[in-house]
VEXGU-129392 format. One line per 4 residues: their letters; for each residue x, y, z of C-alpha. Coordinates in steps of 0.5 Angstrom, whole numbers, plus 2048, in hexadecimal, padded with zeros to 3 digits. Each point is the difference from the previous one (the first is absolute). Layout:
N
a> X/Y/Z | ...
This chain:
1001
mmka> 791/81E/7F9 | 7FD/7FF/7F9 | 7F9/7FE/800 | 800/7FC/7FA
plsv> 7FE/7F9/800 | 805/7FA/800 | 7FF/7FE/7F9 | 802/807/7FE
rivl> 806/801/804 | 802/7F9/7FE | 800/802/7F9 | 803/807/802
lvlv> 806/7FC/803 | 801/7FB/7FA | 800/807/7FC | 805/803/804
tsgi> 804/7FA/801 | 801/7FF/7F9 | 801/807/7FE | 806/800/805
lvgg> 802/7FA/7FE | 800/802/7F9 | 803/807/801 | 806/7FC/804
mlat> 801/7FC/7FA | 800/805/7FB | 805/804/804 | 804/7FA/801
vyql> 7FF/7FE/7F9 | 802/807/7FD | 806/800/804 | 802/7F9/7FE
mvsd> 7FF/802/7F9 | 804/806/800 | 806/7FD/804 | 800/7FA/7FB
yeal> 801/805/7FB | 805/804/803 | 804/7FA/802 | 7FF/7FE/7F8
vaer> 802/806/7FD | 806/801/805 | 802/7F9/7FE | 800/801/7F9
etav> 804/807/801 | 805/7FC/804 | 801/7FB/7FB | 801/805/7FA
ikrv> 805/803/805 | 804/7F9/801 | 800/800/7F8 | 803/807/800
asel> 805/7FE/806 | 802/7F9/7FC | 801/803/7FA | 804/806/803
elsn> 805/7FB/804 | 800/7FB/7FA | 802/806/7FB | 806/803/805
qkrl> 803/7F9/801 | 800/7FF/7F9 | 804/807/7FF | 804/7FE/806
lgle> 802/7F9/7FD | 801/803/7F9 | 805/806/803 | 804/7FB/804
afat> 801/7FB/7FA | 802/807/7FC | 805/802/806 | 804/7F9/7FF
rlvn> 801/802/7F9 | 803/807/802 | 806/7FD/803 | 807/7FD/7FD
ddgq> 804/7FA/801 | 804/804/805 | 7FA/801/804 | 800/808/7FE
lldd> 7FB/804/7FC | 800/800/7F9 | 803/806/7FD | 7FC/806/7FE
dalq> 7FF/7FE/7F8 | 7FF/7F9/802 | 7FB/802/805 | 7FC/805/7FB
sllq> 801/7FA/7FA | 7FC/7FB/805 | 7FB/805/802 | 7FE/801/7F8
rssv> 7FF/7F9/7FF | 7F9/7FD/801 | 7FF/7FC/806 | 7FB/7FE/806
asel> 802/805/804 | 7FF/805/7FA | 7F9/7FD/7FF | 7FE/801/808
fpdg> 803/807/800 | 7FD/803/7FA | 802/807/803 | 807/7FF/800
llvl> 806/7FC/803 | 806/803/804 | 807/7FE/802 | 803/804/806
dada> 807/7FF/803 | 801/7FF/808 | 7FF/807/801 | 7F9/800/7FD
taia> 802/804/7FA | 7FD/7FF/7F9 | 805/7FD/7FB | 7FC/7FC/7FB
esqy> 7F8/801/7FE | 7FC/7FC/7FB | 7FC/807/7FE | 803/806/800
apgr> 7FE/806/805 | 803/806/7FF | 805/801/806 | 7FF/7F9/803
lgan> 807/7FD/7FF | 804/803/805 | 7FB/802/805 | 801/7FD/807
yadr> 7FA/7FD/804 | 803/7FE/807 | 7FC/805/803 | 7F9/7FC/7FE
phfq> 7FD/7FC/806 | 800/7FA/7FC | 807/800/7FE | 802/801/807
rarq> 7FB/7FA/802 | 804/7FC/7FB | 807/802/802 | 7FE/7FE/807
tqqa> 7FC/7F9/7FF | 804/7FE/7F9 | 7F9/7FD/7FE | 7FB/802/7FB
vise> 7FC/806/801 | 7FA/804/7FD | 7FF/807/801 | 7FA/805/802
pilg> 7FD/803/7FA | 805/806/7FE | 801/805/7FB | 806/7FF/7FC
rttg> 806/804/801 | 802/802/7F9 | 7F9/7FE/7FC | 7FB/803/805
lpll> 7FC/7FA/7FF | 7FC/7FC/806 | 804/7F9/800 | 801/7FA/804
sylq> 807/7FE/801 | 802/7F9/801 | 807/7FF/802 | 804/7F9/800
piva> 807/801/804 | 806/7FD/7FD | 805/7FC/805 | 806/7FD/7FF
esgd> 802/7FA/802 | 804/803/806 | 7FA/803/802 | 801/807/7FE
ligy> 7FB/805/7FC | 803/801/7F9 | 7F9/803/7FD | 7F9/800/7FE
aggl> 7FB/7FE/7FB | 7FA/804/800 | 7F9/7FF/7FC | 7FB/806/7FF
lnla> 7F9/800/7FF | 7FD/807/7FE | 7F9/800/804 | 7FD/805/7FB
ntpl> 801/7FA/7FA | 801/7FA/804 | 7FC/800/806 | 802/7FA/805
vdtg> 7F9/7FE/801 | 7FB/800/7FA | 7FA/801/803 | 7FC/800/7FA
svie> 802/7F8/7FF | 800/7FE/807 | 7FA/804/803 | 7F9/800/7FC
sdss> 7FE/806/7FD | 7FB/803/804 | 7FE/808/800 | 7FD/800/807
tvtl> 806/7FC/803 | 806/805/803 | 806/7FC/800 | 806/803/803
iidp> 808/7FE/801 | 804/804/805 | 807/800/802 | 7FF/801/808
qhrl> 807/801/802 | 801/806/7FB | 7F9/802/800 | 800/7FF/7F8
fvsm> 7FA/7FE/7FC | 803/7FB/7FB | 7F9/7FF/7FC | 7FA/804/800
qerf> 7FA/801/7FC | 804/804/7FB | 806/7FF/7FC | 806/804/804
drpe> 807/802/7FD | 803/801/807 | 7FF/7FD/807 | 7FB/804/804
plpd> 800/801/807 | 7FA/7FE/804 | 7FB/805/803 | 801/802/807
egad> 7FC/7FC/806 | 7F9/801/800 | 800/803/7F9 | 7FE/7F9/7FC
alvd> 7FC/7FB/804 | 802/7FA/7FB | 807/802/801 | 800/800/807
aals> 7FC/7F9/800 | 806/7FD/7FC | 805/803/804 | 7FD/7FD/806
lspa> 7FF/7F9/7FD | 7F8/800/801 | 7FD/7F9/801 | 7FD/7FD/7FA
gsiv> 7F9/803/800 | 801/806/804 | 7FB/806/7FE | 803/807/7FE
eyqq> 7FD/806/7FF | 803/804/7FA | 7FD/805/7FC | 7FA/800/803
esyl> 7FF/7F9/7FF | 801/7F9/803 | 805/7FB/7FD | 801/7F9/802
vasr> 808/7FF/800 | 805/7FB/800 | 808/801/801 | 806/7FC/800
qlds> 807/802/801 | 805/7FC/7FB | 806/7FC/803 | 805/803/7FA
pgwi> 801/806/800 | 7FB/802/805 | 7FA/803/7FC | 7F9/801/802
ilra> 7FA/7FE/7FC | 7F9/802/801 | 7FA/7FF/7FD | 7FA/804/801
lpys> 7F9/7FE/7FE | 7FA/805/801 | 7FC/7FD/806 | 7F9/801/7FC
eaia> 802/7FC/7FB | 803/7FA/804 | 7FA/7FF/804 | 7FB/801/7FA
paqa> 7FF/7F9/7FF | 7FE/7FF/808 | 7FB/806/800 | 7FC/7FD/7FA
sfrh> 800/7F9/803 | 7FD/803/806 | 7FB/803/7FD | 7FD/7F9/7FE
flli> 801/7FD/806 | 7FC/806/803 | 7FA/7FF/7FC | 800/7F8/802
alia> 800/802/807 | 7FA/805/800 | 7FC/7FB/7FC | 802/7FA/805
mtiv> 7FE/805/806 | 7F9/801/7FD | 7FF/7F9/7FF | 802/7FE/808
glag> 7FB/806/802 | 7FA/7FD/7FD | 802/7F9/802 | 801/802/807
awia> 7F9/804/800 | 7FD/7F9/7FE | 803/7FC/805 | 7FF/805/806
rslt> 7F9/800/7FF | 7FF/7F9/800 | 804/7FF/807 | 7FD/806/804
qpie> 7F9/7FF/7FE | 7FF/7F9/805 | 804/804/805 | 7FC/806/800
ritr> 7FA/7FB/802 | 804/7FD/806 | 802/807/802 | 7F9/802/801
rieh> 7FE/7FA/804 | 806/802/805 | 7FD/807/800 | 7FA/7FE/802
madn> 803/7FB/806 | 804/806/802 | 7F9/805/800 | 7FD/7FA/805
arfd> 806/800/804 | 800/7F8/7FF | 806/7FC/7FE | 7FE/7F9/7FE
sgfq> 801/7FA/7FB | 7FA/801/7FC | 803/801/7FA | 7FE/7FB/7FA
ekgg> 806/7FC/7FD | 7FD/800/7F9 | 802/804/7F9 | 806/800/7FD
pevt> 807/7FE/803 | 802/807/802 | 7F9/801/804 | 800/7F9/803
alah> 807/801/803 | 7FE/807/803 | 7FA/7FD/803 | 804/7FA/803
amnr> 805/805/802 | 7FB/804/804 | 7FD/7FA/803 | 806/7FE/803
lane> 802/807/802 | 7FA/800/804 | 801/7F9/803 | 807/801/802
rkaa> 7FF/807/803 | 7FD/7FD/806 | 806/7FC/801 | 805/805/7FF
dmai> 7FD/805/805 | 800/7FA/805 | 808/7FE/7FE | 802/808/801
ykae> 7FC/800/807 | 804/7FA/802 | 807/802/7FD | 7FF/807/804
rfls> 7FF/7FC/807 | 806/7FC/7FF | 804/806/7FE | 7FE/804/806
svle> 802/7FA/804 | 807/7FF/7FD | 801/807/801 | 7FE/800/807
sase> 804/7FA/802 | 806/802/7FE | 802/804/806 | 808/7FF/7FF
vsii> 800/802/7F9 | 7FE/807/7FE | 7FC/800/7FA | 7FE/807/7FD
atdt> 7FD/801/7F9 | 7FF/807/7FC | 7FD/802/7FA | 804/803/7FA
tgii> 801/807/803 | 803/7FD/807 | 7FA/801/804 | 7FF/7FA/805
tafn> 7FA/7FC/7FF | 802/7FA/805 | 803/800/806 | 800/7F9/804
kgae> 801/7FE/807 | 807/7FE/7FF | 802/807/7FE | 7FC/803/806
nmlg> 804/7FC/805 | 807/802/7FC | 7FF/807/7FF | 7FB/803/805
yshq> 7FB/803/7FC | 7F9/7FE/7FF | 7FC/7FD/7FA | 7FB/807/801
emvg> 806/804/800 | 804/7FE/7F9 | 7FA/7FD/7FB | 7FE/805/7FB
kqtp> 804/806/804 | 808/7FE/800 | 805/7FE/7FB | 806/7FB/802
ailh> 805/806/800 | 7FE/801/807 | 803/7FA/802 | 807/801/7FD
lkee> 806/804/801 | 800/806/7FB | 808/7FF/7FF | 7FF/7F9/7FF
vdar> 7FA/801/7FB | 804/806/7FD | 807/7FC/7FF | 7FB/7FA/7FC
saql> 7FE/806/7FC | 807/802/7FE | 802/7F9/7FF | 7FA/7FE/7FB
ttel> 800/806/7FC | 808/7FF/7FF | 7FE/7F9/7FE | 7FA/801/7FC
gycv> 802/806/7FC | 7FA/804/802 | 7FD/803/807 | 7FD/7FC/805
egfr> 7FD/803/806 | 7FB/800/805 | 7FB/7FA/801 | 804/7FD/7F9
vfve> 806/7FE/804 | 7FC/7FB/803 | 7FD/7FD/7FA | 804/801/7FA
kaeq> 804/7FA/800 | 7FA/7FC/802 | 7FC/802/7FA | 806/7FE/7FB
rgse> 801/7F9/804 | 7F9/7FF/803 | 803/800/807 | 806/803/803
krew> 803/7FE/807 | 805/805/804 | 802/802/807 | 7FD/806/803
iyvh> 7FF/804/806 | 7F9/800/803 | 7FF/806/805 | 7FB/7FE/806
kdgh> 7FB/805/802 | 804/802/806 | 806/801/7FC | 804/7FA/801
qipv> 803/7FD/7F9 | 7FF/7F8/7FE | 804/7FD/7FB | 7FB/7FC/7FB
smvv> 801/7FC/7FA | 7FA/802/7FC | 7FD/7FD/7F9 | 7FC/804/7FC
tvmr> 7FC/7FD/7FB | 7FB/803/7FA | 7F9/7FF/800 | 7FC/800/7FA
dsag> 7F9/7FF/7FE | 7FD/7FB/7FB | 802/804/7FA | 807/800/802
eing> 800/808/802 | 804/802/807 | 7FB/801/805 | 804/801/806
yvgi> 806/7FD/804 | 801/7FC/806 | 806/800/805 | 802/7FA/804
aeni> 805/802/806 | 803/7FB/805 | 804/803/806 | 807/7FE/7FF
terk> 803/803/807 | 802/7F9/802 | 803/7FE/7FA | 804/806/800
radk> 803/7FF/807 | 802/7F9/7FE | 804/803/7FA | 803/805/804
ikne> 803/7FA/805 | 802/7FC/7FA | 804/805/7FC | 803/802/807
fist> 802/7F9/801 | 803/7FF/7F8 | 804/807/801 | 803/7FD/807
vnhe> 801/7F9/7FC | 803/804/7FA | 805/804/804 | 801/7FD/807
lrtp> 801/7F9/7FD | 802/801/7F9 | 806/804/802 | 803/7FC/805
ltsi> 7FF/7FA/7FC | 803/803/7FA | 806/801/804 | 800/7F9/803
sgal> 7FF/7FD/7F9 | 805/804/7FC | 806/7FF/805 | 7FF/7F9/800
glmv> 800/800/7F9 | 807/804/800 | 802/7FB/805 | 7FE/7FA/7FC
ggnv> 802/802/7F9 | 807/801/803 | 801/808/801 | 803/7FF/807
gelp> 805/7FB/7FE | 800/7F8/801 | 7FC/7FE/806 | 800/7F9/804
ekaq> 7FC/7FA/7FD | 7FB/800/806 | 7FF/808/800 | 7FF/800/7F8
tllt> 7FB/7FA/801 | 7FC/804/806 | 800/807/7FC | 7FE/7FC/7FA
tahr> 7FA/7FE/804 | 7FF/807/803 | 800/803/7F9 | 7FB/7FB/7FD
nskr> 7FB/801/806 | 801/808/7FF | 7FE/7FF/7F9 | 7FA/7FC/802
lthl> 7FE/805/805 | 801/805/7FB | 7FB/7FD/7FB | 7FB/7FE/805
indl> 800/808/801 | 800/802/7F9 | 7FA/7FB/7FF | 7FC/803/805
ldie> 801/807/7FE | 7FF/7FE/7F9 | 7F9/7FD/801 | 7FE/806/804
kiae> 802/805/7FA | 7FD/7FC/7FB | 7FA/800/804 | 800/807/800
gklh> 802/801/7F9 | 807/804/802 | 805/7FB/7FD | 804/804/7FB
fdmq> 802/7FD/7F9 | 806/802/7FC | 7FD/7FD/7F9 | 806/7FF/7FB
vhav> 801/7FC/7FA | 805/7FA/801 | 802/7FA/7FC | 7FD/7FA/803
mpll> 806/7FB/800 | 805/804/804 | 7FB/801/805 | 7FE/7F9/801
eqal> 808/7FE/800 | 801/805/805 | 7FA/7FD/804 | 803/7F9/7FF
eanq> 807/803/803 | 7FD/803/806 | 7FD/7FA/802 | 805/7FB/7FE
hygs> 803/800/807 | 7FA/7FF/804 | 7FF/7FA/7FB | 807/7FD/801
nrgi> 7FF/800/808 | 7FA/7FC/7FF | 803/7FB/7FA | 7FB/803/7FB
tlsl> 802/801/7F9 | 7FE/806/7FC | 7FF/800/7F9 | 7FD/805/7FA
agng> 7FD/7FD/7FA | 7FC/804/7FA | 803/806/7FC | 7FD/807/801
snal> 806/803/7FD | 7FC/806/7FC | 7FB/800/806 | 7FF/807/803
invd> 7FB/802/806 | 7FE/806/803 | 801/7FF/808 | 803/802/806
nqrf> 807/7FD/801 | 800/7FF/807 | 7F9/7FE/801 | 801/7FB/7FA
mqim> 806/7FD/804 | 7FC/800/806 | 7FB/7FC/7FC | 805/7FB/7FE
anll> 803/7FF/807 | 7F9/7FE/803 | 7FF/7FB/7FA | 807/7FD/800
snai> 801/800/808 | 7F9/7FC/800 | 802/7FB/7FB | 807/7FF/804
kfsp> 7FC/7FF/807 | 7FB/7FB/7FD | 805/7FC/7FC | 803/7FA/803
qgge> 808/7FF/801 | 803/7FF/7F9 | 7FA/803/7FC | 800/805/7FB
vtla> 7FC/806/7FF | 800/803/7F8 | 7FE/807/7FE | 7FD/800/7FA
vett> 7FE/805/7FB | 7FC/800/7FA | 7FE/806/7FB | 7FA/801/7FB
snkv> 7FE/806/7FC | 7FE/805/806 | 802/7FD/806 | 805/7FC/804
sisv> 7FF/7FA/805 | 805/7FF/805 | 7FF/7F9/804 | 804/7FD/807
idsg> 7FF/7F9/800 | 802/7FC/806 | 800/7F8/802 | 7FD/801/806
pgia> 7F9/7FD/803 | 7FC/804/7FD | 7FA/804/802 | 7FA/7FC/804
nafr> 7F9/801/7FC | 7FD/803/807 | 805/806/800 | 800/802/7F9
kqif> 7FB/806/801 | 804/803/806 | 807/7FF/7FC | 800/808/7FE
qrfa> 7FD/802/807 | 804/804/805 | 803/7FC/806 | 7FE/7F9/7FC
qada> 804/7FA/801 | 7FE/7F9/7FF | 7FF/7FC/807 | 804/7FA/7FE
sdsr> 805/7FF/805 | 806/800/7FB | 7FD/807/7FD | 7FF/803/807
akeg> 808/7FE/802 | 802/805/7FA | 802/807/802 | 7FB/806/7FD
tglg> 7FB/804/802 | 7FB/7FE/7FB | 800/807/7FD | 805/7FF/7FA
lait> 7FB/7FD/7FB | 7FA/805/802 | 806/806/7FF | 802/7FD/7F9
relv> 7F9/800/7FD | 7FF/807/802 | 807/802/7FD | 7FE/7FC/7F9
ehmg> 7F9/803/800 | 803/807/801 | 805/7FF/7FA | 7FA/7FE/7FC
grid> 801/7F9/800 | 7FC/7FA/803 | 803/7FA/804 | 7FD/7F9/801
fest> 803/7F9/801 | 7FF/7F8/7FF | 801/7FB/804 | 7FF/7F8/801
egng> 801/7FE/807 | 806/7FC/801 | 803/802/7F9 | 802/807/801
srff> 7FE/807/7FE | 800/805/7FB | 7FF/807/802 | 800/805/7FA
felp> 7FE/807/7FE | 7FF/804/7FA | 802/807/7FE | 7FF/804/7FA
lvqa> 806/801/7FB | 802/806/7FE | 7FE/802/7F8 | 805/801/7FB
aeqd> 7FF/808/800 | 802/800/808 | 806/7FB/7FE | 803/805/7FC
twql> 7FF/805/806 | 803/7FC/805 | 806/7FE/7FC | 801/808/7FF
egit> 7FF/801/808 | 804/7FA/801 | 806/804/7FD | 7FF/806/802
dhqe> 7FE/7FF/808 | 803/7F9/802 | 806/7FF/7FD | 806/801/805
apri> 806/800/7FA | 802/808/7FE | 7FD/802/7FA | 804/803/7FA
lvve> 7FF/804/7FA | 804/7FE/7FA | 800/806/7FB | 803/7FE/7F9
ddkd> 7FD/800/7F9 | 804/7FA/7FD | 7FC/7FA/802 | 805/7FB/800
vakl> 804/804/805 | 7FA/802/804 | 7FE/7F8/800 | 808/7FE/802
lsim> 7FF/805/806 | 7FA/7FE/802 | 802/7F8/800 | 807/803/804
lnda> 7FC/803/805 | 7FA/7FB/801 | 805/7FB/801 | 803/804/806
gyqv> 7F9/800/803 | 7FD/807/7FE | 7FA/802/7FD | 801/803/7F9
dtas> 7FC/804/7FB | 802/803/7FA | 7FF/807/7FC | 802/801/7F9
tgae> 7FF/808/800 | 801/806/805 | 7F9/801/800 | 7FE/7F9/801
alnr> 805/800/806 | 7FD/806/803 | 7F9/7FE/800 | 802/7F9/803
lkqt> 803/804/806 | 7FA/804/801 | 7FC/7F9/800 | 805/7FC/804
hydl> 805/801/805 | 807/7FD/7FE | 806/7FF/805 | 805/801/7FA
isld> 801/802/7F9 | 804/7FE/7FB | 801/805/7FA | 802/801/7F9
lmlp> 802/807/7FE | 7FF/7FF/7F9 | 7F8/7FF/7FF | 7FC/801/7FA
dtdg> 7FC/806/803 | 804/803/805 | 807/801/803 | 801/7FB/806
ldii> 804/806/804 | 7F9/804/7FF | 7FC/7FB/804 | 806/800/805
rllr> 7FF/807/802 | 7F8/800/7FF | 800/7FA/806 | 805/804/804
qqpd> 7FC/806/800 | 7F9/7FC/802 | 800/7FE/808 | 7FD/7F9/7FF
tadi> 805/7FE/7FB | 806/804/803 | 803/7FA/804 | 7FF/7FB/7FB
pivv> 807/7FD/7FE | 802/800/7F9 | 805/7FB/7FC | 802/803/7F9
vsak> 801/7FA/7FB | 802/804/7FA | 805/800/7FA | 802/807/802
meqg> 801/7FF/807 | 806/805/801 | 7FC/806/7FB | 7FA/7FF/805
rlai> 804/800/806 | 804/807/7FE | 7F9/803/7FE | 7FD/7FF/806
ngda> 806/803/804 | 7FE/7FE/807 | 7F9/803/7FF | 7FD/7FA/803
tnid> 802/7FB/805 | 7FE/7F9/801 | 802/7FD/7F9 | 805/7FB/7FE
wlak> 803/7FF/7F9 | 800/7FA/7FC | 803/7FF/7F9 | 7FD/7FC/7FB
pidq> 802/7FA/7FE | 7FD/7FE/807 | 804/7FC/806 | 7FB/7FC/803
qrli> 804/800/807 | 801/807/800 | 7F9/802/7FE | 7FD/7FB/806
givq> 805/803/805 | 7FE/807/7FE | 7F9/7FF/801 | 801/7FC/807
qqls> 804/806/802 | 7FB/805/7FE | 7FB/7FC/804 | 803/7FE/806
dkye> 802/808/801 | 7F9/802/800 | 7FE/7FA/805 | 806/800/804
hrpr> 7FD/803/807 | 7FD/7FC/805 | 7F9/802/801 | 7FE/803/807
vlhi> 7FA/7FD/803 | 7FC/804/806 | 7FC/7FA/804 | 7FA/803/804
edds> 7FE/7FB/805 | 7FF/7FF/807 | 802/7F9/801 | 808/800/801
dlhe> 800/7F9/7FF | 7FD/800/7F9 | 804/806/7FE | 806/7FB/802
vvca> 7FE/7FA/7FC | 7FE/805/7FA | 807/802/800 | 803/7F9/801
magd> 7FC/7FE/7FA | 802/806/7FB | 807/7FE/802 | 805/805/7FC
hfsf> 7FB/802/7FB | 7FE/806/803 | 802/805/806 | 7FA/800/805
eaay> 7FE/806/805 | 7FB/7FF/805 | 7FA/804/803 | 7FC/7FE/806
tvqe> 7FB/805/800 | 7FC/805/7FC | 804/806/803 | 807/7FC/7FF
artr> 7FE/7FF/7F9 | 7FE/807/7FE | 807/802/803 | 804/7FB/7FC
lkqg> 7FC/802/7F9 | 803/807/801 | 807/7FE/802 | 802/7FC/7FA
afdv> 7FE/7FD/7F9 | 7FD/7F9/7FF | 7FF/7FC/7FA | 7FA/7FC/803
vlld> 7FC/801/807 | 7FD/7F9/803 | 7FA/802/804 | 7FC/7FC/805
iglp> 7F9/803/801 | 7FF/7FF/807 | 805/804/804 | 7FF/802/808
dgsg> 7FF/807/7FF | 7FC/800/7FA | 7FE/7FD/7F9 | 806/7FF/7FB
wdlv> 7FB/803/7FB | 801/807/803 | 807/7FF/7FE | 7FE/800/7F8
adir> 800/807/7FF | 806/802/804 | 804/7FA/7FC | 7FE/803/7F9
acqp> 802/807/802 | 806/7FE/803 | 802/7FB/7FC | 7FD/801/7F9
gakl> 805/7FB/7FD | 7FF/7FA/805 | 7FB/7FA/7FE | 7FB/7FF/806
vils> 7FF/7F8/802 | 7FB/7FE/805 | 803/7FA/804 | 7F9/7FF/805
gadm> 7FD/7FA/803 | 7F9/802/7FC | 7FE/800/7F9 | 7FF/807/7FD
tqqq> 7FA/803/7FC | 800/801/7F9 | 800/808/801 | 806/7FF/805
hgqv> 804/7FC/7FB | 7FF/805/7FC | 804/805/805 | 806/7FC/800
eavl> 805/7FD/7FB | 7FF/7F9/803 | 7FD/7FC/806 | 804/7FA/804
lksr> 7FC/7FC/805 | 804/7FE/806 | 7FC/7F9/800 | 803/7FE/7F9
lske> 807/803/801 | 806/7FD/7FE | 807/802/7FE | 7FF/7FF/7F9
tlin> 7F9/804/800 | 803/806/804 | 807/800/7FC | 7FC/800/7F9
gina> 7FA/805/803 | 805/805/802 | 805/7FF/7F9 | 7FA/801/7FC
riqs> 7FF/807/802 | 807/802/800 | 803/801/7F9 | 802/807/801
frst> 800/803/7F9 | 7FA/7FB/7FE | 7FB/800/806 | 801/808/800
kqpp> 7FF/801/7F9 | 7FB/7FA/7FE | 7FC/7FE/806 | 7FD/7F9/800
tnpa> 7F9/800/7FD | 7FE/7FB/805 | 803/802/807 | 7FC/7FC/804
s> 802/7F9/801
């Protein structure tokens, strides 16, 4: 430690701090100055290049326009080139074209042979230039072109050739008008006029396509090739289009470069300025700033010395007084509170400290006694404290009673590891390591999460001294000292053996309810539903009435069981939610329709008010319908005969509010606080007479909150009630995603791709097919069609053979060679149908041919035939279920839609899976000789193409949902849900090639 006085240390601290500050500022300022000047120079050079680019593009446009105007004068009234003499005479006259092309004008025939020239060059007339690349481009595009820098075939001069094809009204090429620029005499870019002369700045203009210098620092009489890569750093920088402001080492000197590629004719311009010149102004400014900073630092140091001395001198006097007290081992309040403000305040603080020390000592003593009493009295709860290394520092009476160890055996000698199962600690270590991304082991397993959150509650297994295991619920809390630093941990554990035993009994009861009650109840309700619905023929009126009553009460019993199990799953956090984006209005209309019959039976009118046509929400469809059923049934139950229940919807910018308004007696003030509690029902006689468990609103609140919303109510006693809940709206970006997913995943109509380059024909085909009930996408080129087929599954393709980029027959052959598209039906709609049919010569199957103009009836007939051929087979379903009654009901529900086979045990199911092929396996979980989950691997192995649908009495976990294609609950089974649930998984080609993105339903 430094022995210097405090005043000296303060001065040194001021000097060091100001020095560091000034140094940091100097370094920062220098870099900022240099960066600013680099950016300024780069911006200036970029502006110069832009001027060059503008000059060049303007020059090229003027020359091309002049050449185009000149070309029109070379054609006679019959649309043919003038004769050679007329052309030669025309070229000799003064014109705009001759001024724009001072190095010569040429006229060439359709074969690119020179037939007239404005300036004589030996051997040029009669020379053929058809092999020149720019002539070939002009012939192909019939558009004006500019050549790369070339050597004249007869003159040997470095030239730039401008070509304007001359096209007759019939579209035939009849000749060319050409203009020449001799780059040795007439450079295309006049760097002298556009770019300021600067001897230190290097300017390069490069043709990158042909690796030629277009303009150099020295005049040239022939196109020069670029040096090899790595030989010239400036050329390499130009070719790589280095960003403006890049630094390049060239000839042992650094250069600041800026480059740009011109749109036409694709040349690159580079400007390079020596780096030392670019930042010279910055260096000069920095030297001035450095001098000012040194002067300021000196002044600050002197001022600091004066202030330090004035501050420390009184403190030194007080320090000597304190040392004197320490020498005498006496701490009293004898400080004289006089002198300067600092000295007075310090003396007063010392006097307070002396007085409060006695009080603090007494408080500490009392706290220690109280804490010791609390720890000892907590005989049923284990309280164990440790230091930061894990050594136990406290072990209360409850811990002794629970674990069998004594205080003397544990404190200061053991860690909590002795109380835990090694395999449980290792498993938690692996879990935390994976979750946090770094290794967590040993004692850190118990405290890592507590340090992050302040505390952690978790179930563990304690090991008693005699070896038996005790399940506990333990809360680990971090202890901190007065400075906020961690100085230990405390774990408070409660024995939960009895709770575990009660949970086991409860789970066994729930399992019994799920399988032993739900399965026969599903059979009863399903059979009654089929009979009431007329599936077994007309029944006598009395029998129909009795069956209707039985069916209604079976539904009531089902709802009761569902409510009891749902509230239990909500409490345990095991309720599954399949969140999807849905439009609000269709859901509300569906809910209204589902409850219409119940309302009619009670003489209640249901109506829908408000407009939420554009509103989208992210909900579980089934849970949302459960919410609506609870609210609407409540409103119907409590409304008077002949009353009205209104379902209202309102939207704001970020949420939708859905209300159910009834005209019932309202809710008593005394009952308002209990309205959303479990088993809550009003005590009024008319309310108690209503059916129900008192769980509906409690479940509704939990479902709404799980889906990100809130629920509340308004009621005036005697004037009805309004229950409403709010859900967040899906934002615009999510709407687009929902619309796309809705098209690809949820539409039932077959999807057709129309490949047609004629927009009017494509639109006509789309209208015809849309009107017939199909989904239609269009592609105008072969490449676009192939790209769409990679991204989306199509059931049929309408294909034109004449496409702008490829032959339709090549697309057919390519599709038939790929397994994913080999079976897609194709309808060829083309004006060259017969030629295409001959060319394909039977090499590809599943193709129909339709000639243009299109016969709508014929088109729709072909499409329907192709799609019906693909889906004509009757799907086979293997139903694995131990209850034969339920199997019969399921078969009756499905009717003639599917071919069912039954297996009543795990062993029988394995046999049937090996004997035949199935489209869908309908699987129950509870089987007499094992669990249905044991069959999943066998189903995947024996029936890889089959879709696996769980039909069970119990909800599945999220992980279990991910193992199968769909989950149907017996308690909510109806004819529609069964058929729709199976049909959604059976679309032979579609479901095999493109599995649903969200299989759990």
